[in-house]
Backbone bond lengths (Angstrom), bond angles and torsions (degrees), N, CA, C in turn:
res aa  C-N    CA-C-N  psi(-1)  N-CA   C-N-CA  omega(-1)  CA-C   N-CA-C  phi
1 M - - - 1.451 - - 1.545 109.45 -
2 K 1.296 115.12 130.09 1.464 120.45 -177.44 1.535 110.55 -74.28
3 E 1.305 114.00 129.93 1.488 119.85 -178.64 1.514 109.32 -75.36
4 N 1.340 115.46 133.37 1.484 119.65 179.70 1.517 108.23 -95.89
5 K 1.310 116.10 114.51 1.440 121.41 -179.44 1.507 110.88 -105.15
6 S 1.339 114.42 135.23 1.462 117.86 179.13 1.550 107.19 -123.63
7 L 1.303 114.12 140.74 1.460 119.03 177.35 1.519 108.87 -94.88
8 I 1.317 116.91 120.35 1.438 122.16 178.25 1.511 109.89 -108.98
9 S 1.313 116.15 129.25 1.466 120.67 -179.06 1.522 107.85 -134.68
10 E 1.331 114.04 167.01 1.451 118.68 -179.34 1.532 111.79 -82.13
11 S 1.330 116.04 157.78 1.469 120.58 179.75 1.522 109.80 -65.50
12 P 1.324 118.48 162.47 1.474 127.33 4.73 1.510 113.05 -81.83
13 F 1.338 117.18 154.11 1.455 122.52 -176.66 1.535 111.84 -104.68
14 I 1.347 117.96 -6.56 1.438 121.56 -176.88 1.514 109.84 -84.46
15 Y 1.314 118.21 129.31 1.444 122.66 -179.71 1.520 108.97 -82.74
16 A 1.305 115.46 138.43 1.474 121.36 174.73 1.513 108.41 -130.98
17 A 1.324 115.47 141.49 1.475 118.83 -177.23 1.536 112.16 -68.17
18 A 1.312 116.04 -30.35 1.464 121.25 -177.60 1.543 109.68 -82.23
19 D 1.331 116.27 130.76 1.473 118.49 172.40 1.534 108.91 -114.64
20 T 1.328 115.95 -176.73 1.460 120.62 -174.20 1.528 112.08 -57.25
21 S 1.320 114.17 -45.24 1.498 116.81 -177.15 1.501 113.17 -62.46
22 L 1.348 117.51 -38.51 1.454 120.79 178.66 1.516 112.13 -66.88
23 I 1.322 116.16 -40.51 1.488 120.53 177.44 1.528 110.06 -63.86
24 M 1.338 116.35 -47.12 1.470 119.82 179.43 1.507 112.83 -65.95
25 R 1.319 116.39 -32.29 1.481 118.52 176.71 1.544 109.67 -63.99
26 D 1.324 116.26 -41.30 1.473 119.51 178.41 1.527 111.19 -64.23
27 V 1.330 118.72 -36.72 1.451 120.80 177.74 1.536 109.76 -65.86
28 L 1.295 116.83 -41.58 1.489 119.72 177.16 1.512 111.38 -61.07
29 I 1.354 116.56 -42.27 1.455 121.01 178.46 1.539 109.90 -62.68
30 A 1.322 115.88 -42.02 1.468 121.77 -178.13 1.549 111.29 -62.71
31 L 1.319 116.59 -27.28 1.446 121.62 -177.33 1.548 112.24 -87.38
32 L 1.333 115.83 -10.53 1.460 117.87 -179.09 1.502 116.56 -58.27
33 P 1.344 119.26 -39.02 1.469 117.54 176.43 1.531 113.10 -58.59
34 C 1.345 117.09 -37.44 1.457 119.52 177.89 1.525 111.08 -67.68
35 V 1.315 117.01 -38.89 1.460 121.26 178.43 1.554 108.63 -63.52
36 A 1.328 116.03 -47.21 1.503 120.17 -178.68 1.528 110.79 -59.97
37 L 1.341 117.25 -42.18 1.492 120.17 178.06 1.503 111.40 -64.04
38 A 1.341 116.76 -38.74 1.458 119.75 -179.42 1.538 111.08 -64.00
39 V 1.317 115.13 -42.23 1.500 118.82 177.50 1.531 111.11 -65.70
40 Y 1.328 117.13 -39.46 1.466 121.77 178.27 1.508 110.79 -62.02
41 V 1.319 117.77 -43.00 1.481 120.51 -174.39 1.519 110.73 -79.44
42 Y 1.337 117.40 -44.34 1.477 119.62 -171.57 1.531 114.30 -106.57
43 G 1.321 117.68 -4.52 1.445 118.69 179.92 1.520 112.48 90.43
44 P 1.333 115.85 168.87 1.497 119.14 -177.43 1.522 113.64 -64.18
45 G 1.334 117.56 -17.80 1.481 118.54 178.45 1.510 114.64 -59.61
46 V 1.363 116.85 -24.04 1.466 121.10 -179.00 1.544 109.90 -71.16
47 L 1.310 117.27 -18.91 1.472 120.52 178.73 1.523 110.95 -61.00
48 L 1.321 118.09 -25.36 1.453 122.01 177.40 1.533 110.83 -59.00
49 T 1.345 116.51 -43.05 1.466 118.90 178.37 1.526 111.05 -61.17
50 F 1.338 116.65 -45.24 1.480 120.03 177.63 1.519 111.16 -61.65
51 A 1.336 116.57 -45.97 1.466 119.61 -176.10 1.509 112.36 -65.27
52 V 1.330 117.95 -42.55 1.459 120.74 -179.85 1.505 111.25 -65.76
53 S 1.331 116.72 -41.97 1.467 120.87 -178.12 1.531 111.23 -66.24
54 V 1.319 116.83 -50.57 1.476 120.78 -179.76 1.524 110.17 -65.42
55 G 1.325 116.96 -47.70 1.452 120.36 -179.08 1.536 112.27 -61.14
56 S 1.327 118.09 -42.54 1.462 121.48 179.76 1.504 111.00 -62.04
57 C 1.331 117.34 -43.06 1.460 120.93 -178.35 1.512 111.50 -64.49
58 V 1.351 115.97 -45.49 1.451 119.87 -179.21 1.524 112.17 -65.84
59 I 1.348 117.65 -43.79 1.479 122.02 179.59 1.516 111.15 -65.62
60 L 1.324 116.78 -46.41 1.475 119.33 -179.21 1.508 111.43 -61.23
61 E 1.321 117.42 -41.43 1.455 119.63 179.56 1.524 111.22 -66.18
62 A 1.334 117.91 -41.89 1.466 122.13 -179.12 1.538 109.31 -65.33
63 V 1.348 117.81 -44.07 1.469 120.47 -176.83 1.527 109.24 -66.78
64 Y 1.325 118.20 -42.93 1.461 120.61 179.76 1.528 111.45 -61.61
65 Q 1.333 115.31 -46.77 1.473 118.25 -179.49 1.508 112.16 -64.80
66 K 1.330 117.19 -33.91 1.475 121.14 177.77 1.534 109.43 -66.47
67 L 1.347 114.98 -47.53 1.479 118.99 -178.25 1.519 111.60 -64.64
68 M 1.293 118.22 -31.81 1.487 121.53 -179.90 1.538 112.69 -89.98
69 N 1.321 114.98 9.71 1.486 120.82 -179.22 1.525 111.55 55.64
70 K 1.317 116.34 40.62 1.445 120.67 175.15 1.525 109.40 -107.05
71 P 1.340 117.56 158.76 1.449 118.01 176.26 1.531 111.09 -60.96
72 V 1.302 116.83 133.83 1.494 121.93 178.19 1.520 106.05 -78.73
73 R 1.362 113.56 120.22 1.476 120.31 -174.03 1.537 112.89 -113.91
74 A 1.306 115.91 35.52 1.472 119.09 179.85 1.526 111.06 -62.27
75 G 1.314 116.88 -27.32 1.453 121.04 -179.97 1.508 115.39 -68.13
76 D 1.340 117.67 -14.70 1.478 117.02 179.69 1.524 112.45 -79.10
77 L 1.323 118.27 -6.28 1.487 126.21 172.96 1.541 112.42 69.76
78 S 1.335 119.32 1.42 1.467 120.20 -179.43 1.529 112.44 -61.61
79 A 1.353 116.30 -40.62 1.429 121.59 178.57 1.524 111.35 -64.68
80 A 1.337 114.84 -41.15 1.483 119.44 176.97 1.491 112.69 -59.90
81 V 1.366 117.22 -41.63 1.462 121.33 177.10 1.511 111.02 -64.34
82 T 1.347 116.79 -43.96 1.457 119.05 176.42 1.505 112.17 -57.31
83 G 1.313 116.86 -43.73 1.483 121.43 179.17 1.508 111.77 -62.45
84 L 1.332 117.21 -42.14 1.457 119.53 -178.54 1.525 110.41 -70.95
85 I 1.327 118.78 -36.84 1.471 121.53 175.76 1.516 111.22 -63.90
86 I 1.329 117.88 -40.64 1.475 120.21 176.63 1.524 109.31 -61.10
87 A 1.331 117.65 -48.40 1.473 121.57 -178.62 1.510 110.38 -59.11
88 M 1.329 118.54 -36.69 1.454 121.51 -179.83 1.535 112.97 -67.53
89 N 1.311 115.89 -16.29 1.461 120.64 179.03 1.526 113.59 -104.79
90 L 1.332 115.55 15.79 1.447 121.20 -179.98 1.530 110.33 -111.58
91 P 1.329 116.55 158.07 1.492 118.71 171.04 1.523 109.73 -65.64
92 P 1.332 118.60 161.87 1.455 120.70 -171.70 1.511 117.38 -54.81
93 F 1.342 117.48 -45.03 1.444 120.62 -174.09 1.551 111.47 -118.01
94 A 1.330 114.42 53.06 1.458 120.13 -179.11 1.523 109.71 -64.15
95 S 1.336 115.15 149.21 1.473 120.08 175.91 1.486 112.72 -58.89
96 P 1.327 119.64 134.08 1.474 121.12 178.89 1.540 112.16 -57.36
97 L 1.334 118.59 -33.61 1.445 120.04 177.49 1.528 111.74 -65.23
98 L 1.331 115.23 -37.06 1.479 120.75 177.56 1.508 108.84 -65.02
99 V 1.326 117.18 -41.47 1.463 120.97 -177.85 1.560 110.15 -67.01
100 V 1.312 117.03 -42.35 1.478 121.55 178.76 1.529 110.14 -62.95
101 L 1.322 116.41 -40.70 1.488 120.25 178.05 1.530 109.43 -61.24
102 G 1.318 115.75 -43.00 1.476 118.53 179.15 1.516 111.08 -62.11
103 A 1.357 116.30 -41.35 1.443 120.29 177.71 1.544 112.23 -61.60
104 F 1.328 115.31 -40.71 1.470 119.63 179.51 1.500 111.83 -63.66
105 I 1.350 117.14 -43.82 1.440 121.24 -179.96 1.549 109.94 -61.91
106 A 1.326 115.73 -46.38 1.468 121.15 -177.55 1.535 112.69 -65.80
107 I 1.311 115.88 -52.42 1.461 120.38 -171.32 1.526 112.46 -80.09
108 I 1.337 118.88 -48.10 1.454 121.22 -174.62 1.499 111.90 -82.17
109 I 1.317 116.57 -53.91 1.489 120.14 -172.61 1.499 111.97 -74.32
110 V 1.334 117.06 -48.90 1.475 118.75 -171.28 1.545 111.06 -88.38
111 K 1.300 118.05 -37.15 1.458 120.05 -175.56 1.519 113.19 -92.89
112 Q 1.300 119.67 -62.18 1.465 120.48 -172.52 1.517 114.84 -71.89
113 L 1.327 117.26 -38.54 1.477 118.14 179.79 1.511 113.60 -68.75
114 F 1.339 115.86 -15.68 1.476 120.49 174.46 1.542 111.83 -96.63
115 G 1.338 117.38 5.16 1.439 118.50 174.40 1.489 115.30 117.40
116 G 1.300 119.41 -3.66 1.469 120.50 179.07 1.503 113.15 97.03
117 I 1.300 115.89 -169.77 1.451 122.22 -174.58 1.525 111.37 -57.56
118 G 1.323 115.68 133.06 1.454 120.53 -179.51 1.516 116.17 90.32
119 R 1.330 117.11 -9.52 1.441 120.24 -176.48 1.531 113.13 -114.34
120 N 1.322 117.47 -8.10 1.458 119.81 176.92 1.521 109.64 -73.54
121 F 1.301 117.67 134.83 1.487 120.46 -177.12 1.515 112.73 -89.31
122 V 1.299 117.61 -11.74 1.476 122.03 173.54 1.503 108.74 -130.34
123 N 1.328 115.41 159.50 1.463 120.70 -179.74 1.553 109.42 -67.55
124 P 1.332 117.24 122.38 1.495 119.18 -176.95 1.509 112.83 -59.68
125 A 1.332 118.76 -43.83 1.451 121.83 -178.41 1.511 109.82 -64.33
126 L 1.312 117.60 -36.78 1.468 122.90 179.91 1.505 111.35 -60.81
127 V 1.327 116.94 -47.54 1.472 121.58 -179.14 1.516 109.48 -64.24
128 A 1.317 116.65 -41.90 1.468 119.95 -179.99 1.519 111.16 -59.38
129 I 1.326 116.02 -44.13 1.469 119.33 -177.57 1.531 110.63 -68.28
130 I 1.337 118.05 -39.14 1.438 121.49 -179.65 1.533 109.97 -65.06
131 V 1.330 117.13 -45.04 1.475 121.67 -178.30 1.528 108.77 -64.87
132 L 1.314 118.80 -44.55 1.476 122.10 179.35 1.543 109.16 -63.13
133 G 1.337 117.15 -41.18 1.461 119.53 -179.81 1.494 113.30 -62.87
134 M 1.362 117.40 -38.06 1.446 122.02 179.97 1.523 111.06 -76.24
135 S 1.324 117.34 -33.55 1.473 120.59 -174.58 1.504 112.01 -85.88
136 F 1.321 118.16 -33.86 1.466 122.46 -175.19 1.550 109.71 -131.67
137 P 1.340 116.37 64.61 1.465 118.36 -173.94 1.517 115.33 -62.22
138 Q 1.324 117.93 -37.76 1.470 120.62 179.99 1.517 111.38 -67.01
139 E 1.324 115.54 -48.50 1.478 119.59 179.91 1.504 113.19 -62.04
140 M 1.341 116.20 -33.78 1.469 121.19 -178.06 1.507 112.73 -81.50
141 K 1.345 118.57 -4.37 1.483 121.48 179.95 1.507 111.38 -120.19
142 A 1.310 117.07 28.87 1.477 120.86 178.39 1.519 107.87 -84.12
143 W 1.323 117.37 73.69 1.460 122.46 -175.23 1.533 110.66 -78.19
144 V 1.271 117.69 105.18 1.479 124.22 -173.95 1.549 108.29 -78.21
145 V 1.341 116.10 135.81 1.449 123.39 178.66 1.525 109.38 -117.71
146 N 1.323 118.32 137.54 1.475 121.13 170.04 1.502 109.53 -141.99
147 D 1.334 116.38 176.10 1.443 120.99 -169.42 1.536 115.04 -73.79
148 K 1.356 117.03 -1.43 1.472 119.74 175.98 1.521 111.98 -80.96
149 M 1.322 117.32 -11.18 1.452 121.87 -174.06 1.562 110.15 -87.15
150 T 1.333 114.77 169.28 1.458 119.03 -177.70 1.523 110.77 -60.49
151 P 1.326 117.78 143.97 1.489 121.39 -174.07 1.510 114.38 -53.20
152 V 1.305 117.76 -39.14 1.503 119.39 -178.61 1.524 110.12 -62.19
153 I 1.358 117.01 -40.80 1.465 119.67 179.24 1.512 110.35 -65.06
154 V 1.347 117.41 -43.30 1.435 122.24 -179.77 1.532 110.82 -62.45
155 E 1.309 115.83 -45.10 1.488 120.41 -179.75 1.505 112.11 -62.68
156 A 1.376 116.68 -37.52 1.430 120.31 -178.80 1.537 113.09 -65.87
157 A 1.355 115.20 -25.08 1.449 118.68 178.73 1.560 111.83 -76.81
158 A 1.324 114.88 -15.18 1.495 120.17 177.18 1.520 113.18 50.96
159 G 1.321 115.77 46.33 1.447 121.30 175.79 1.533 115.37 83.30
160 A 1.320 118.12 -5.15 1.461 121.56 -179.65 1.545 109.47 -81.95
161 T 1.303 116.06 162.96 1.489 120.44 -179.80 1.542 110.65 -79.04
162 T 1.301 118.08 -19.25 1.452 121.93 176.64 1.508 110.23 -124.83
163 G 1.325 116.85 157.25 1.436 120.43 -177.31 1.500 111.58 -163.33
164 P 1.346 116.81 173.21 1.479 120.83 -178.28 1.522 111.57 -69.67
165 T 1.358 115.23 150.50 1.424 119.50 175.11 1.531 110.23 -80.52
166 A 1.317 116.65 173.82 1.480 120.68 178.98 1.529 111.09 -59.72
167 L 1.346 116.43 -38.50 1.478 118.09 -179.53 1.536 111.37 -70.08
168 E 1.310 115.46 -34.56 1.487 118.66 176.12 1.519 110.70 -67.65
169 L 1.318 118.24 -36.56 1.467 121.78 174.77 1.525 109.83 -64.32
170 F 1.330 117.43 -37.36 1.449 122.81 178.70 1.572 109.91 -63.66
171 K 1.302 116.67 -43.21 1.461 123.02 178.95 1.536 109.70 -63.05
172 L 1.352 116.80 -34.03 1.452 121.94 -177.74 1.554 113.76 -87.64
173 N 1.385 114.81 2.41 1.454 119.26 -176.40 1.492 113.97 57.26
174 A 1.317 116.90 32.38 1.469 122.49 -178.17 1.559 109.07 -91.48
175 A 1.296 115.28 176.92 1.483 120.02 177.37 1.513 109.47 -63.44
176 L 1.355 116.30 139.60 1.461 120.92 -174.97 1.536 110.60 -120.01
177 P 1.333 116.05 153.65 1.454 118.48 172.38 1.536 110.23 -65.57
178 S 1.335 116.70 154.30 1.462 119.51 179.43 1.528 109.45 -71.26
179 D 1.306 116.73 166.35 1.464 120.79 178.48 1.518 111.32 -60.76
180 L 1.342 116.84 -37.33 1.466 121.56 178.25 1.526 109.88 -65.03
181 Q 1.327 117.05 -43.87 1.481 120.08 177.43 1.537 110.82 -64.18
182 M 1.331 117.59 -37.37 1.461 120.02 175.97 1.490 112.42 -64.06
183 F 1.339 117.26 -28.73 1.488 121.42 -179.16 1.512 113.41 -81.44
184 I 1.363 115.49 -51.81 1.474 116.20 -175.48 1.549 113.08 -107.60
185 G 1.304 116.83 -8.16 1.490 119.42 -179.13 1.503 111.85 -84.01
186 L 1.326 114.98 175.44 1.434 123.49 179.40 1.511 111.16 -102.74
187 K 1.320 117.44 134.71 1.456 122.74 -176.08 1.531 109.49 -126.71
188 N 1.326 116.27 150.38 1.435 118.70 173.05 1.519 109.61 -79.17
189 G 1.342 114.13 165.25 1.479 119.65 -175.19 1.511 107.58 140.15
190 T 1.317 117.04 -156.20 1.441 120.94 177.33 1.548 109.74 -70.05
191 L 1.296 115.05 165.49 1.475 119.00 -178.82 1.499 113.42 -61.61
192 G 1.320 118.00 -25.45 1.492 120.59 177.96 1.487 114.04 -86.54
193 Q 1.339 118.44 -1.79 1.466 121.05 -177.31 1.529 112.72 -107.69
194 L 1.297 118.31 5.62 1.459 120.98 -173.42 1.528 113.28 -63.99
195 C 1.306 117.75 -44.08 1.462 122.00 -174.97 1.515 111.66 -139.15
196 S 1.342 115.80 116.85 1.479 119.28 179.09 1.512 111.70 -59.80
197 L 1.311 117.27 -38.49 1.464 120.46 -176.19 1.531 110.84 -63.41
198 A 1.326 117.33 -36.55 1.501 119.90 179.93 1.527 110.42 -67.68
199 V 1.318 118.14 -37.78 1.481 120.81 178.75 1.521 109.99 -68.53
200 I 1.332 116.11 -42.13 1.469 118.98 -179.58 1.519 111.29 -65.26
201 A 1.333 115.94 -36.30 1.478 119.79 178.10 1.515 110.10 -61.67
202 G 1.328 116.25 -42.94 1.449 119.86 176.51 1.490 114.28 -63.97
203 G 1.347 116.89 -38.34 1.464 120.97 176.73 1.506 112.61 -65.63
204 I 1.321 117.72 -40.78 1.468 122.02 176.89 1.508 109.45 -60.21
205 Y 1.313 117.59 -43.79 1.472 121.28 179.52 1.552 111.70 -60.00
206 L 1.326 114.80 -42.35 1.468 118.06 -178.64 1.526 112.23 -67.69
207 V 1.326 115.43 -38.94 1.456 119.38 176.89 1.554 110.34 -65.88
208 A 1.324 116.18 -43.13 1.466 120.52 179.30 1.530 111.56 -62.22
209 R 1.318 115.56 -36.43 1.467 120.50 176.89 1.500 114.13 -81.12
210 R 1.328 116.02 -2.33 1.480 122.79 -179.39 1.514 112.96 62.40
211 V 1.323 115.11 29.12 1.459 119.30 176.31 1.522 109.20 -81.01
212 I 1.346 118.39 -33.72 1.438 120.16 175.11 1.531 108.45 -130.26
213 S 1.332 115.30 156.61 1.460 121.74 173.70 1.537 108.55 -91.40
214 P 1.344 115.34 142.20 1.495 117.67 179.45 1.520 113.71 -75.87
215 V 1.374 118.79 -6.20 1.420 121.09 -172.58 1.509 112.83 -60.92
216 L 1.345 117.72 -55.31 1.460 120.48 -174.24 1.530 111.50 -63.08
217 S 1.313 117.15 -45.66 1.472 120.24 -179.52 1.533 111.39 -64.02
218 S 1.352 116.47 -42.31 1.446 118.44 -177.83 1.529 111.81 -64.33
219 I 1.341 115.95 -43.38 1.503 118.91 178.80 1.534 109.11 -65.87
220 F 1.302 117.24 -38.64 1.465 120.53 178.16 1.514 111.63 -60.16
221 F 1.326 117.02 -49.85 1.462 119.22 -178.49 1.545 111.92 -67.33
222 L 1.325 117.61 -36.57 1.455 120.35 176.16 1.532 111.88 -64.85
223 T 1.331 115.71 -37.52 1.465 118.64 177.00 1.529 111.89 -66.61
224 V 1.322 117.45 -42.49 1.436 121.78 177.02 1.536 109.95 -61.26
225 A 1.334 116.59 -43.40 1.465 120.85 -179.88 1.539 111.22 -64.66
226 A 1.323 115.80 -43.07 1.484 118.78 -177.39 1.526 110.50 -66.12
227 L 1.321 118.37 -43.01 1.477 120.35 -179.21 1.531 109.22 -68.45
228 T 1.319 118.43 -38.18 1.455 119.27 177.73 1.517 112.01 -63.55
229 L 1.338 117.95 -41.69 1.463 120.51 175.64 1.508 112.35 -61.28
230 M 1.335 117.21 -37.78 1.468 120.06 178.32 1.515 110.59 -63.28
231 W 1.341 117.61 -31.33 1.471 120.71 179.07 1.514 112.68 -86.04
232 G 1.358 116.56 -4.51 1.463 119.24 175.36 1.504 115.23 86.31
233 Y 1.337 117.29 21.04 1.491 121.05 179.71 1.488 111.12 -115.39
234 S 1.316 116.01 172.95 1.485 122.10 179.95 1.532 110.32 -74.17
235 P 1.324 119.15 117.12 1.457 120.35 176.85 1.529 114.46 -63.73
236 L 1.336 114.26 -33.14 1.486 117.29 179.90 1.515 111.90 -65.69
237 F 1.330 115.81 -37.36 1.457 119.10 178.40 1.534 110.25 -60.33
238 Q 1.349 116.06 -47.32 1.461 119.34 -177.76 1.531 113.38 -66.64
239 I 1.326 116.76 -30.31 1.466 121.26 177.30 1.505 111.88 -74.20
240 F 1.340 116.95 -38.77 1.465 121.18 -178.82 1.506 114.45 -85.98
241 A 1.351 118.37 -12.89 1.433 121.80 -177.15 1.532 110.22 -91.79
242 G 1.335 115.64 153.16 1.453 122.69 174.51 1.517 112.23 60.74
243 G 1.348 116.57 -142.85 1.446 120.97 -176.50 1.477 115.66 -98.25
244 T 1.387 117.27 15.24 1.452 120.11 -175.98 1.522 113.77 -54.46
245 L 1.335 115.53 -51.75 1.467 120.10 -177.24 1.545 110.61 -68.17
246 F 1.340 117.01 -49.30 1.445 118.52 -175.62 1.502 113.14 -63.30
247 F 1.318 116.60 -46.46 1.463 120.37 178.07 1.540 111.24 -66.96
248 G 1.328 116.04 -40.26 1.453 119.60 -176.75 1.537 112.38 -67.89
249 I 1.304 117.72 -26.92 1.470 120.99 -177.78 1.548 110.99 -99.82
250 F 1.313 117.03 -55.81 1.466 119.92 -170.66 1.531 115.83 -87.13
251 M 1.332 117.21 -26.29 1.431 119.52 -172.85 1.521 112.89 -106.08
252 A 1.331 116.67 -37.89 1.474 118.82 -179.69 1.521 110.72 -69.78
253 N 1.350 118.70 -22.98 1.460 122.71 -178.93 1.511 114.33 -96.12
254 D 1.324 117.21 18.86 1.451 122.36 177.54 1.544 108.81 -52.98
255 C 1.342 116.39 131.23 1.452 121.07 -174.15 1.497 113.45 -58.84
256 V 1.343 117.80 -32.53 1.471 121.69 -173.41 1.523 111.23 -86.86
257 T 1.317 117.44 -39.89 1.455 120.68 -169.15 1.527 114.41 -103.13
258 A 1.331 118.86 -0.55 1.469 121.42 175.41 1.515 110.07 -94.10
259 P 1.332 118.28 151.09 1.472 119.83 177.64 1.538 110.74 -60.62
260 V 1.333 114.72 153.17 1.457 118.86 -176.87 1.527 113.64 -96.65
261 T 1.343 118.83 -20.32 1.423 120.81 -179.69 1.522 111.62 -93.44
262 A 1.367 116.54 158.32 1.461 119.88 179.73 1.527 109.88 -65.00
263 K 1.327 117.63 -41.83 1.472 119.85 178.65 1.512 110.63 -64.35
264 G 1.322 115.39 -39.08 1.459 119.39 178.03 1.521 111.60 -62.35
265 K 1.325 116.96 -42.57 1.445 119.75 178.15 1.515 110.80 -63.18
266 L 1.338 117.12 -38.41 1.474 119.78 177.02 1.525 111.24 -62.32
267 I 1.317 116.45 -46.49 1.467 119.67 179.02 1.531 111.14 -62.51
268 A 1.340 115.87 -44.41 1.448 120.83 179.99 1.560 111.49 -61.77
269 G 1.360 115.64 -39.37 1.453 118.74 179.60 1.535 112.36 -65.47
270 L 1.353 114.43 -42.70 1.461 118.02 178.17 1.526 110.64 -64.17
271 L 1.319 117.42 -46.77 1.462 122.12 -179.29 1.528 111.57 -62.63
272 Y 1.337 115.10 -43.15 1.461 118.45 -178.48 1.548 111.06 -66.46
273 G 1.339 116.47 -40.62 1.444 119.71 177.57 1.526 112.70 -63.40
274 F 1.319 116.75 -43.03 1.454 119.96 -179.37 1.540 110.75 -67.07
275 L 1.334 117.49 -45.81 1.459 119.56 -177.13 1.532 110.63 -67.54
276 S 1.344 116.77 -37.92 1.459 119.35 179.69 1.522 112.17 -60.24
277 M 1.300 114.87 -45.61 1.477 118.91 -177.74 1.536 110.09 -73.58
278 F 1.321 116.99 -31.47 1.474 120.52 175.98 1.522 110.01 -62.36
279 F 1.351 116.29 -50.30 1.461 120.25 179.08 1.525 111.66 -65.23
280 R 1.335 116.98 -38.47 1.456 121.57 179.19 1.553 111.48 -64.61
281 A 1.319 116.57 -34.11 1.467 119.87 -176.76 1.507 113.65 -87.84
282 Y 1.344 116.48 -35.86 1.480 117.47 -168.52 1.528 115.37 -118.40
283 S 1.320 118.25 -7.97 1.477 118.87 -179.77 1.504 110.88 -100.61
284 L 1.334 115.37 169.53 1.481 119.60 176.48 1.518 111.82 -72.68
285 N 1.320 117.57 -15.88 1.458 121.67 178.33 1.540 109.27 -76.12
286 V 1.329 116.91 121.42 1.454 121.01 -174.11 1.540 111.47 -65.34
287 D 1.330 116.19 -39.53 1.453 120.32 -174.68 1.553 111.71 -90.22
288 G 1.299 117.20 -62.62 1.466 121.87 176.13 1.515 115.34 88.97
289 M 1.353 118.80 -7.21 1.447 121.70 -176.81 1.530 113.46 -63.97
290 G 1.342 115.94 -42.08 1.459 119.10 -175.53 1.509 114.49 -67.50
291 Y 1.312 117.48 -45.80 1.488 120.53 -179.71 1.532 110.00 -66.90
292 A 1.316 118.10 -38.46 1.460 120.28 178.71 1.521 110.98 -63.03
293 L 1.345 116.86 -43.52 1.470 120.75 178.94 1.506 111.75 -64.92
294 L 1.316 116.83 -35.07 1.457 120.51 178.03 1.533 111.32 -60.25
295 F 1.337 115.42 -44.33 1.476 119.62 176.48 1.518 111.01 -61.09
296 V 1.320 117.54 -43.70 1.461 120.53 -179.07 1.545 110.94 -65.22
297 N 1.320 117.00 -39.21 1.472 120.51 177.25 1.496 111.39 -59.02
298 I 1.332 116.05 -43.25 1.467 121.49 -178.52 1.528 111.41 -65.79
299 L 1.340 116.69 -35.36 1.448 121.83 -179.27 1.552 114.37 -84.35
300 T 1.325 116.67 -11.17 1.450 120.70 -175.54 1.558 114.52 -54.95
301 P 1.356 119.70 -44.47 1.471 118.48 177.22 1.517 113.58 -56.99
302 R 1.346 116.13 -40.07 1.458 119.53 -179.85 1.548 110.19 -69.50
303 I 1.356 115.59 -40.16 1.466 119.45 176.96 1.526 111.72 -59.54
304 D 1.360 115.73 -44.72 1.455 119.64 176.53 1.515 112.12 -61.35
305 A 1.347 117.47 -40.53 1.458 120.65 -178.94 1.526 111.67 -64.69
306 L 1.291 117.60 -35.49 1.467 123.07 -179.18 1.516 113.54 -76.37
307 T 1.343 116.09 -28.19 1.471 119.45 -173.81 1.543 113.32 -108.80
308 M 1.323 117.96 -1.00 1.465 120.58 178.85 1.517 110.95 -69.73
309 P 1.320 120.83 132.16 1.453 123.45 178.58 1.514 110.80 -55.42
310 K 1.327 115.86 137.52 1.464 122.07 177.07 1.497 111.79 -83.84
311 P 1.345 118.91 147.56 1.473 121.78 176.29 1.493 110.01 -58.70
312 A 1.347 115.98 144.53 1.507 121.04 177.62 1.488 111.46 -59.25
313 G 1.356 116.27 129.94 1.454 119.53 176.98 1.497 115.81 81.46
314 G 1.344 117.37 4.51 1.464 118.12 -178.23 1.504 110.46 -140.49
315 K 1.308 115.64 167.60 1.461 121.22 -179.20 1.515 112.88 -85.28
316 G 1.338 114.40 -10.96 1.455 116.08 -179.72 1.493 113.30 87.44
317 R 1.303 118.18 162.07 1.412 123.15 -179.61 1.520 112.87 -87.28
318 R 1.272 117.88 132.77 1.445 120.71 -179.51 1.524 109.75 -71.86
319 I 1.306 115.95 127.72 1.448 121.14 178.66 1.501 108.83 -117.08
320 L 1.332 116.09 137.79 1.436 121.41 -177.70 1.507 112.05 57.76
C-alpha cells in the first residue's frame, strides 16, 4: 500500500505574487525622488551618506547571518531599504562613523537579535535615529542651508552654512515660509525633508503599487490638521514641516510594525497624529514624530489583537 504523505507548514497559506524583494524594490523606487533632490541641492558628495548607510546595513546583515549559520538574505533588499531610510533621517554630510553606528543599531540590535525580518517589534531605522539623536544631538542637527532653498530659510541662516529648520522658526515665532513654499520649495533638515512634493510622489507610487494602504497615513494627516486648526495655526504648515510627511508615509506604514487590519490602521493613525502633535507642542523635541511612532509601534500588537476579526460562532482567542 502506497504511503500518503502530506506536507504541513505554518500559516499563511494564501499565495501572493509579491514577495519581500519586490515590495522592498518598490520602496527603493519610491525614495528615488528624495535621493535625486538631495543630490541636486547638496551635490554628488551627499551620495556618500547614502552609500555608507545602505552598504553598512547590507554588509552587517550578511555577516551576522553568515556567522549565525543562517541563510544570507541580502537579496530581499530589506537591509538596503533600512539603510536608505536611516540616511533619509540624517543631516546631509553626517560622519560615516555615525552612519555605521546607526546601521549597527538598526540591523544587529533591533532586527537580527530579535529574530530577523518580520520579528522586530519596532522599526529598526526608527530606533537607530532616536538613539543617534539622543547620543549625538549636535551632529544630528547640522542643518545645512544653501541658496537653492526658500528665501525665508536662507535669510534665517544669516549667511551661515547651517540654520534653523522651519519648525524651529515656528517655535521662535519668527518669519515662516508660506504654505506654497513649504509644499513645492526646498527646506533644510534631514535628507528626507527637503521637498514635500518628492515625498508625496513616493507615497502615491506606493499606494498605486498597493505596497501600502492609504488609511493610516490619511487618518494621521487629518488628525494633525484637526489638532493644528484647534490651536489656530496653519494645518498645511505642520504637515509640510519637519518629518510629518516622511514619517507618515514611509515609516508609519512599515510592513512589520504597522497594524494589519483597517480598524487597527485607523486607531494607529489617530494615536500617531495625537502623540506627534502633543510631543511637538509640549516636549523639548521640536519635531516629535520619532518618539510618537515608537509608542505606536510598541502598541501595535495590542491594537491588532483588539481589531482582529473573531472566528464565526466563537469569542476568539485572547491575545496578550
